[in-house]
TORKENU-295267 format. One record per residue (C-alpha): x, y, z. Coordinates in steps of 0.25 Angstrom, whole numbers, plus 5000, padded with zeros to 4 digits. Example, Ala and Ser with C-alpha at 12.3 -4.5 7.8 and 13.67 -1.06 7.14 Angstrom:
BEGIN
504949825031;505549965029;
% end
This chain:
BEGIN
533554465399;534654485389;535354425378;536754365385;537454355370;537854205373;537054095367;537154005378;536754105389;535654165382;534754275389;535254325402;534654435412;534854585409;535954605422;536754485418;538054495411;538854405401;540354355405;541454285398;541954175409;543454235408;542954365415;542254285428;543154155428;544454105427;544553985422;545753875423;545853705421;546653605431;547653525430;547953375424;548453255431;548953145422;548453015426;549852955430;549853065440;548453045448;549152965459;549853085464;548653165466;547853065475;548253145489;547153225495;547953285507;548153435504;547653415490;546553485480;545553395474;545953375457;544653365451;544453315437;543153315429;542653175434;542453255448;541453335443;539953285442;539453335430;537953335435;538053395448;539453475446;539853415459;541353375462;541553215464;542653215472;542853055473;544053035464;544953145464;546353185464;547153285473;548153405471;548953425484;548753585486;550253625485;550253565470;550053705463;550253635448;548653605450;547553725449;546453735459;545053785457;544353825470;543053845477;541953905469;542653875455;542053795444;542853665438;542253635424;542753535415;543153595402;543653465394;543353315391;541953265391;541553345403;541853475398;540753575402;539953485410;540753445423;540953565433;540953605447;541053715457;542253695467;541953705482;543453685484;544853695478;545153575468;546153555455;545653495444;545953445430;546253495418;544953475412;544253555422;544253715422;544153815434;543153905433;543454015444;542554135444;542954275448;541854355442;540654265443;539854165454;540554055455;539353955456;538454035445;539654015437;539753865439;538153865435;538453955423;539453835419;538553735421;537553785413;537053705401;537253805391;538653855397;538953695395;538353695381;539253825377;540553755385;540153615375;540053715361;541553765365;542153615367;543353595357;544453475357;544453335357;544053325371;543153435372;543353555380;543353705382;544553795384;544553885395;544753995385;543453975380;542853945394;543354085398;542554145387;541254075390;540154195393;539454175406;537954255411;538454335423;537454385432;537754475443;538454415453;537254405465;536354345454;537554245450;537554215465;536154185466;536054095454;537154025458;536654005472;535153955465;535853865455;536753805466;535353775475;534753725463;535853635457;536153575471;534653515471;534853455457;536053395460;535553315472;534653255464;535653225451;536453165463;535253085469;534953035455;536352985454;536352915467;535152855463;535852805450;537052755457;536052685467;535452605454;536752565448;537152525461;535752415461;536052395447;537552335450;536852265462;535952195453;536852165443;537852095454;536752015460;536151965448;537451915440;537951875453;536851795460;535951785449;534351815450;533851695458;533651695474;533751605484;535151525476;536351485483;537651555480;539151505478;540451585481;541351635469;542851675467;542151785459;542451915467;541152005462;540251895461;540751805477;539551715475;538551665464;537351575462;537851415466;537251385451;538051485444;539551445440;540751505439;541651515426;542851595421;542251705410;542951635399;541851525399;540851635399;541251725389;542251735378;542951855373;542651895358;543351995349;543052015336;543852145328;543152215319;544252245308;543552355301;542452435306;541052445298;540052525307;539852435318;539352485331;540552535340;540352465354;540752535368;540752485381;540152585390;539352605404;538252585397;538452465391;539052425377;538452535367;538652555354;539452695353;538952805345;539952845335;539352985334;539453025350;540853075349;541953015358;543252945356;543352865343;544252765338;544952785323;544352655320;543552545324;544352445314;544752355325;543552355336;542952225340;541552175336;540652165349;539352075348;537952085356;537951995367;539452015371;540252075383;541052185381;542152205391;543152315393;544452245401;545352365401;545352485410;544452405419;544752485430;544152635424;543152585412;541652605418;541052495410;541852365407;540752275402;539452275392;538552195384;538652205369;537352245363;537652285349;538652225339;539752325335;541252335336;541952395349;543352405354;544252295354;544852345369;543452285374;543352145377;542052065371;541551925377;540551845371;539751735380;540051595382;539151475384;537951555383;538151655395;537451775396;538051885391;537251995397;537351925411;538851935411;538652075406;538052105420;539052015428;540352085421;539452225423;539452195438;540852165438;541252275431;540352385438;541252335452;542652325442;542752195449;543852135440;544752265442;545752195452;545952095440;546352185428;547652215425;548752315418;548552465420;547352455411;546552355422;546152265412;545752115408;546152025397;544951945392;545551825397;545651875410;544251895410;543951765405;544651715418;543651785427;542751695433;541151725432;539951675437;539151595425;537551585429;536651485420;536451555408;535151575410;535051645423;536251725416;535251775407;534151795418;535251865426;535651965414;534051985409;533752025424;534852135424;534452175411;533152215418;533552275431;534752355425;533752415415;532852445426;533952515433;534652575421;533352645418;533152705433;534652755431;534252825416;533152885423;533852955434;534852995424;533853065417;533453135429;534853175430;535053235419;533653305420;534153385433;535453405426;534753465415;533853555425;535053585434;535753645419;534553715414;534353785428;535853825427;535653885414;534353965418;534954025429;536454055426;535854135414;534754215421;533754145413;533154115426;533454215438;533754185453;532954275460;533754355470;
% end
């Protein structure tokens, strides 16, 4: 073994060389499409698929082609990447993380960079780029507000370069190993999806049919709850909850509250990300109330949350407190069921797909007896906790598999372990 002279690579076999990217790879970035022009790129006939970062699955480096645009073969304004080329995201939140080796020709967005190998085995190069130590080197060179690495810097990154036949052996070995690992990762994701579907089913059944057995039901005019127990009432939302808005004129280090897929959370202000210039003018939020996002309903992943901490949040959100002792946790689960399927989308108005608080107030909703609301919410707290715990275990297993794959990749692309001929 000899010292490579490169910190992230470390020791390499005596027979290996070190090379800069520009001596073995051509790089170039793709083309952007404006949002208002995307409807012009939806015809798949005589076209190449246009890839964006969202089409690359970071954990498995596979392509998800379920939502793509198309570029006509005759359109020479767009560059192409071809079979054997590697696309890697070099700008934004997925920079350095998302990469894929191609099995066909594709057009691609300007945040993706094409690595076209001419002096290095394509598959071996992919594993070098996917090595955790290369990714760390990439991260150390990121600059700019959005965060990215320029092509000039990428071209001067250094690669370990085994003899050609050894590159091929390493690539074939890692393809086999990572294919097996990726299969296990996908099985875990499929299991997570089934658990989420099961949780959605439990929530819907409980909030629309209750917990009791052998009871009678009645029909409703509510599209997402066509039948409910006969003893439940139906009332407009405004009699169940009322909007509450209390402005914080001056920020005094209150908790900053955010609505997320994981609930209503206290934001970590030290974690970075976009911040307003001031929190003056935010609104106070109170534990036990509901927080809703009533705008961009079509694209916002989660539009409902149950507030558990006192603090302040954006005045763009809508806060509701319960009327007549109604149980906020029950209505959190009820509107979580509604939000999961975006049942209100057809009622949304204008380009922002939004509602007013008064429009929400006119929507009819089931009203179980108060004690039954409480029992349903407590039951769902328990069941959801059990399911979420199982999901967390599977996510940890995925993390473990991903880390194992990274370690394996690094050891072989830097010669710490050898693939015997």
